[in-house]
C-alpha positions as CSV (number, residue, x, y, z in Angstrom):
1,X,76.5,235.2,80.2
2,X,74.4,236.6,83.1
3,X,73.1,240.1,82.8
4,X,73.3,242.5,85.8
5,X,70.9,245.4,85.2
6,X,71.6,248.8,86.7
7,X,69.2,251.8,86.9
8,X,72.3,254.4,87.4
9,X,75.0,255.7,85.1
10,X,77.5,253.3,86.6
11,X,78.0,251.0,89.9
12,X,81.3,250.3,91.3
13,X,83.2,247.0,91.3
14,X,82.2,246.4,94.8
15,X,78.6,247.0,94.2
16,X,78.6,244.7,91.2
17,X,80.1,241.8,93.4
18,X,77.2,242.2,95.7
19,X,74.5,242.2,92.8
20,X,75.9,239.4,91.2
21,X,75.8,237.4,94.5
22,X,79.7,236.9,94.6
23,X,79.9,238.3,98.1
24,X,77.4,238.8,100.8
25,X,78.2,242.4,101.9
26,X,80.4,245.2,100.6
27,X,82.9,244.5,103.2
28,X,83.7,241.2,101.6
29,X,84.7,242.8,98.4
30,X,88.2,243.5,99.2
31,X,88.7,240.1,100.4
32,X,87.2,238.7,97.4
33,X,89.4,240.9,95.1
34,X,92.3,239.7,97.0
35,X,91.5,236.1,96.3
36,X,90.0,236.1,92.9
37,X,91.0,237.3,89.4
38,X,88.5,239.8,88.0
39,X,88.6,240.7,84.4
40,X,86.9,243.8,83.0
41,X,86.6,244.0,79.2
42,X,89.4,241.6,78.8
43,X,91.7,243.5,81.4
44,X,92.3,242.4,85.0
45,X,91.4,244.8,87.6
46,X,91.2,244.7,91.3
47,X,90.0,248.2,92.3
48,X,86.8,248.1,94.4
49,X,85.8,251.6,93.1
50,X,86.1,250.7,89.4
51,X,83.2,252.2,87.6
52,X,81.2,249.8,85.7
53,X,78.9,251.1,82.9
54,X,76.2,249.4,80.5
55,X,78.0,247.2,78.2
56,X,81.0,246.3,80.3
57,X,81.7,242.7,80.3
58,X,83.0,241.2,83.6
59,X,84.6,237.5,83.8
60,X,85.5,235.9,86.9
61,X,87.3,232.5,86.2
62,X,85.4,229.7,88.1
63,X,82.2,231.8,88.8
64,X,81.1,233.1,85.4
65,X,80.8,235.8,83.0
66,X,78.6,238.9,83.5
67,X,77.4,241.9,81.3
68,X,76.1,245.1,82.7
69,X,72.8,246.1,81.1
């Protein structure tokens, strides 16, 4: 499981995708979420604006598992 460290209270799913090197720019996040299933704490979620906080686990089948620290 890859750890993604944040220095703020939360980040959005779109910001996370960029930090995790899943996309090159924020504009690609919408396309990425249309093409891939993303599971946050075991529930599928495709909202770019979804707030991720410390302790949240993100799984993207085929790309890996991540945890916000």
